[in-house]
N, C-alpha and C positions, 0 to 999 in steps of 0.2 A: 496551675498546671498539675495534672494528676501524675502519680508516681510512675505509671507505666510509660507515659509519654516522655517523662524526664529520662528514663532509662534508655529509651530508643534514641533520643536526641544525643545523649551522652555517648552512647556507642558510636553513633554516626560521626560525632566530633573527634573521638579518639581515632577512628579509622581514617578519617579525613587527614588528620595530622600524620598518621603513620604512612599513608599512601604518599604524601608529599615528601617525607624524608627518605622512604625507600625508593621512590622514583628517581631521586638524585643519585642513588647508588649505581643505576644502570643507564640513565638518560645521557650521561656525560660521554659514554664510549663512542657513540656515533658522531658526536660533535668534535671530537679531538682533532681529526685532520684539518677541519676548518680553523680551529683555534690555533693549531700549529702554524698554519700559513699566515693567519691574521696577526699573531703576536710574535712570530719568529721563534717558536719554542723548539728545543731539541726533544728527543725521546725522554730524557730524564725530567724535563719540564712537564711533559704530559703525565709522567708517573706521579709527579708531585701534585698536579691538579686533582688526580684521583685520591692519592694518599693523604693530602692535606685535609680532606673531608673525613676519611675513614679513621685516621690516626687519633684525632681527639675524641671521635665517637667511641672508639675502643678503649681509650685511656680513661675516660670520664664516666662511662656508663654505670660502673659500680658506685662511684661517689655520688652521682646525681640521684640515685635511689635513696641514699642516706640523707641527702639534702632535702628531698621530698618529705621524708619522715620528720625531719627537724622543723622545717619552715612551712610545710604544707605542700601536698602533691599538686594541688591546683595551681598554687603560686609558682612553683618551679616549672610546671607544664606551660603556663602562660609566658613565663620568662623565656623558656626555650622557643616558643612560637615567635616572640618578638625578635630574639637574636637571629633565628633562622631566616625570618622575613627580611630584616635589615641587611643581613649578610648576602641574601640573594640579590638585593638591589646593588650592593657593592660589587658583586661578581658581574652583574649585567652591565655596569658602567665602567668596568675595569679597563684602563687604557694600556696596561702592560701586564706581563706575566706575574710580576711580584704582587701587584694589587689583587689579581685574580686568585692567587694562592692564599693571600691573607683573607680574602672573603670566604674561600672554601674552608679555611680553618675555623672561622666564625660559624659557618654552616654546620660543621662537625660538632662544635660545642653545643649549638642549639639542638641538633639531633640527639646528642647524648642525654640532654635533659628531657626530650620528648618521649623517647622509647620506653624506658622503665616506668616513668610516672604515668604514662597512658595505660599501661598494663595494671599498675597499682590502683588507678582510679576505677578501672573496669571491675577488678576483683572486689572493690568496696561497693560499687554500684549494683553488682549482681552477686549478693551473698549466698543465694541458694545454689547448691552444687550443679544442678541441671542447667539452670539459667546461666551460670558462670561458664560452664563448659561450652555452651552455644555461643556466648559472647566472645570468648577467647578464640573459638574456632573461626568465627567471622573475622575477628581482628587478625588472626594468622593468615586467613585466606587473602586478605588485602595485600599482604607481602607478595604473594604469588601474582596477584593482579598487577602490582607495580612492576614486577619483573618482566611480565609479558608486555606491558604498555610502554616501559621505558625506552627501548630502542626505537619502537615505531613512533611514539610521540616525539622523541628527541629528533629523529630523522626528518619528520615532516616539518617540525618547527624550524630546524636549521635550514632546510631547503627554502622555506617560505619567508622567514623573517630574520635569518641570521642566527649565529650561535648564542647571542645574548638573550634571545627569546626564551631559552630553556630555563634561565634564571628568573626572568620577569614573570613567568608563569606562576612562580611560587608566591608572588605578592598578593594577588587576589585570593589564592588558596589559603595563605596564612591569615589574611584579614578575616575571611569568613570563619575559619576555625577559631580564631581569637574571639570574635563577636559571639559565636554560639557558646563557647566554653566558659567565657566570663559570666554569662547570664545563667547558664543551666547547671554546669558542673558544681557539685558540692565540694567544699574544702575538707580534706582529710589530713590529720596530723597524728602520727603514731604516738600514743601516750607514753610508751616506754622511753627511757632516757637513751638518747643516741649521741654518738660522738664521731667526728670525722677523723679518719686515719690519714692525717696530713703527711707524715713521713712516708707511708706506703704510696700515697698518691704522687708525691714528688719523685720518688725513686722509680715508680712505674713509668712516669712520663720521660725521665732521663733515659731509662732503658730503651723504651720503644722509639723515642726520637733519634737517639744516637745510632741504634741498630738500623732503622729504616733509612736514615740519611746516608749511612755507610753503604748499604746495599744499593740504594738508588744512584748515588753519585759514583759508585764503583764502575760506572761506564767508562770513566776516565783512567782506569787502571787500579783495580781494587787492592792488589797486593803491592803495587809500587808506590802508592801515595802514603806518606807518613800520617797525614790527616785521617785517612780512612782507617789505617791500622789503629791509630789512637782512639777513634770513635768506637771501633769494635771492642777495644780493651775497656773503654768506659762502659759500653753496653754490658759486657760480661761481669764487670765488678758491681755495677748498679743492680744487675739481676740477682747476684749473690746477696748483696745487701738487702734487697727487697725481700728475698726469702727469709733472711735472718730476722728482719723487723716484723714481718707478718707472723712468723712462728712464735713471737714473744709478745705480740700486741694483744691487749684485752678486747679491742674492737677492730679486728683486722678488716681491711678493705677486701681482701681475698682470703677467706678461711681455708687454710691449707689442709685442714682435717677432711675436707670433702674429697681430696685427692688420695686419701688413704684407701678409698674404694677403687680398686683397679679398673672396674667397669666405667666409673665416672671419669677417671683420668684418661682412659683410652678413648672414650667417646668424644671428649673435648679435643683430644689430639687429632682424631680422625675428622672432626668437624673443621679443624684448621686446614687439613689436607684437602678436603672437598672444596672449601671456598677458595683455597689457594688455586685450585684448578679452574673453577667456574669463573671467577672474576678475571683471572689472567687471560683465559681464552677469549672472553668477551672483549677485553682490551686489545689483544693481538689480532683477532679476526676482524674487528672494526677497522683497524688500520689496513689489514690485508685487502678487504673488500673494496675500500675506497682508494687507497694509495697505489695498490698493485693492479687490481682488476677494474678500477675506474668507475665504480658505482657511486651514485650520489648518496648523501647521508640518509635520505628517505628510503631509497632502494636498499641500502645496507640494513636499515632497521627492519624492513619488511622481511628480509632474508633470515633474520633471527627469530621470526615468529614461530616457525615449526619447532625449533629447539625449545623455546620458552613455553609453548603450548604443551609440548610433551612433558616438560618439567611439572607444570601445574596438574595435568591429568594424572601423572604418576604419583604426585603428592596426595591427591584425593584417593587414589587407589591403594596407596601403600599401607594404610591402617588395616584394611580388609586383608590384604596379602600377608601382612605380618601376623595378624591374629590367627590365621589358619596354618601358616607354614613356619612360624617362629620368627622372632625379631632378628636373631642372628642371621638366619637364612635370607630374610628380606634385605637387610643392610648389605650383606656380603654379595648378594646377587646384583644389587644396584651398583655397588662399587666395581665389581668385575665387568659388568656391562659397560659402565662409563669408561673404565680403563681401556677396554678393547676398542670402543668407539673412538676414544681420544688417540690411541695409537694408530688407527687407520688414517688419521689426518696426515701422517707422515708421507702419504702418497701424493699429496697436493703439490702441484707445480704452478707456475705463473699462469698458464692457459687452462687450468682445470675448470670445467663447467660447474656451475652451481648444483646442477642435478646430480653430479657425481659425488658430491659430499653431503647431499641432503639427508640420506639415510644415516650417516655417521652423526650428523648434527642432531637428528631426532633421537637416536639411541643414546647419545651423550646426555641430552636433556632428560630423557626418560630414566636413565640410570641414576642421575643425580637426584631427580625428584623422588624416586623410589627409596633413596637412602636417607634424605634429610628428615622427614617426619618421624620415622622410627628412631633416628639418632636422638631427636629431641625427647621423645617419649622415654627411651632407655635412660638418658641422662637424668631426667627428672625423677624417674622411678628408682634410680640407683642412689639418689640422695635422700637423706632423712626428710620426712614430710614437713618438719619444722623449718627446714632450710630450702624449701622449694623455690622461694623468691630469689634468694641469692644464687641458687643453682641455675636458675633461668638466666640471671644476669651474667653469670660466668660463661654460660654457653653462648650468649649473645656476643660477649667479648671475644670468645674464641673464634666465632665465625668472622667477625670483623678483622681480627688479627690475621686470619687466613687470607682475607682479601688484600690486606696491606702487604703481607709477605709475597703474595702472588704477583702483585703489580711490581713490587721492588725487585724481586729475584728474576722473575720471568722477563720483565722489561730489560733488565741488565743482560740476561742471556741473549735476548733478541738483538740488542744493540751490539754486543760483542761479536756475534756471528755475522750480523749484517756488515759491520765495519770491516771485519777480516776478509769476508768474501768479496766485498766491493773493492777493497784494496788490491786483491789479487787481479781483478779485472783491470784496474787502472794501471797496475804495473805491467800487465801484458800489452797495454797500449803505449808503453814507453813514455809516459808523461813525467815531468819533473816532480820531485817529491813534494815541493811546496804547493804545487797545483793539485796533487793528489789529496793533500790534507784539506785544502779549501773545498774541493768537490765532495769529500766525505762529510765535512762539516755542514755543507749546504744540504746534502742528502738527509742528514740526521735532523736538521732544523726545518727542512721544507718538504720532506717526504718524497713523493714522486715528481715534485715541481722541478722543472729543468733549471739547473744552475746557470747563473748569468755569465759565468766565465767558462762555459763548456767549449772546448776547442772546436773549430769549424770542421776538422777532419773526423769528428765523432758525430754520427747522426743521432737524431732524437730517438729513433727506434732502437739503436744500439745502446744508448744510455738507459732507456726505460727497461730494456731486457736485462741489462746488468744490475740495475737497482732491484728489479723484480726477483731475479734469481738470488741476489744477496738477501733480500727480505725473507724469501721462502726458506733459505738455509737456516735463518734464525728461527723461523716458525717451526721447522722440523725439530730443532733442538729443544724448543720450549714444549712442544706437545709430547716429546719423549719423556721429559722430566715430569710433566703432568701425569702421564700414563703410569709411570713408575710410582708416583706418589699415591695414586688411587689404588694400585695393586698392593702396596705396603699397607694401606688402610684396611683393605679386605682381609689380609692375613692377621692383622691385629684384632679385628672384630671376631674372626673365627676362633682366636685363642682366648680372648678375654671376656666376650659378651655371652651371657647365657641365652639359650634358645627361647625361653619363655620367662615371664616375670614370676610365674608360680615357682619355677625352679629357683629363681633368685630369692624369692621370699622364703621358700623352704630352707634354702641354705642359710639364710639369715636367722631363721627360727632355730635351726639346729645349733648354730654357733652360740645363740643366746642361751639355749638350754645347757650347752656344754659349759658356758661361763658360770651359769647358776650352780651347776653341779660342782664345778671347781671351787666356787665360793663357799 
């Protein structure tokens, strides 16, 4: 097989695997209401279904890159494919919520192995700068394609074959990717001596797990539960210990020196805020469209298409926009546009027509798309060229961390407001307190499904209206938080990000000259 064909097939295999892992980031959202009814899950359970995948992917992405250097990138990539495919079978066959969450954790471990190693394999397969830029561009575009396809594919599969089908879809995809990669992809091992940062890895897992568990399970009373307070304390102490260990490690998992550059630090923080908003809104609006407005999973997926299409179009357009008007202006414009569009969702009520929110959905997607590509470019250009790989991995970790926090925090906000508002309605009906608690528990575990012990003097219409209004109150609180987060990000970008890279380079050159003069 000639070299050119090997390159094309390798690129296809890497994109195939990336599409599969990124599809699982968004495909789940439209399936959640059916899973909630099928497995009797509460809102916190739905949060765990999403975060059980993203949490290990965020925790292990830096370490998996090091494992690829030590044991071979192809070997780690294939191991990730096997883990991801087997985990998908476990999820599809899951008889209960706990097994499903366990399968999602395994999927996240597989995804953590696939993403950095696929990029490393591509950079080795395409050593020439122009070829490499094209290959990475195609690899990145696949992420956008997965974002667009996720809700639609998930909705159609759920309506036609049940929620289990979104997991079984990964089995043939994983098998094809494994067969192609094992035959065509060349093995690459970094000749430099590498070491795993085990203390940093363990501390980062303890920090993220305890924090996300506390935020997710805080639905039951975050400040009143001793367990939640203990977990938050553990999260704080483990984070401080992580910073201490990383600052003194000879081979840190997370080089803290990167964050001495304020631009790099701010861009990563803003990336967290952006994905905090994107992922949480997909989660909440999937529930709103199906549980409150009664759309099927497929119909809900179709209604996400304009937003996701605007996201992809803006991503393609953002480089041209930033090159002419400056990176700071492009990112700030996108963030402010997305912030305003998100804030406009506060006008939504139970009976709001889809057409009334279509423009806000499109503007939200366009603003986010206008922001993300320049954020990636600024992050990589603000880091030393020798650390471009680790800088890319850190940014990937930041985006996933943003998604995890978005689901955990916004899901808790939604639940707290929904519970509080629904309780007020139940109290106005003069129902006994024990019945109120059962009805609220049924609502949290069954969505809009009519509770079995609903009193005969309360009509179905009255119950649906009360549930819908309570859900909308939670949605309003969540979009307000998301809007503020994006606006804060815009302010940070205006203060800390230079308008052009030339300015950044010039500033860097001036500092180096000054250092030489002082020396």
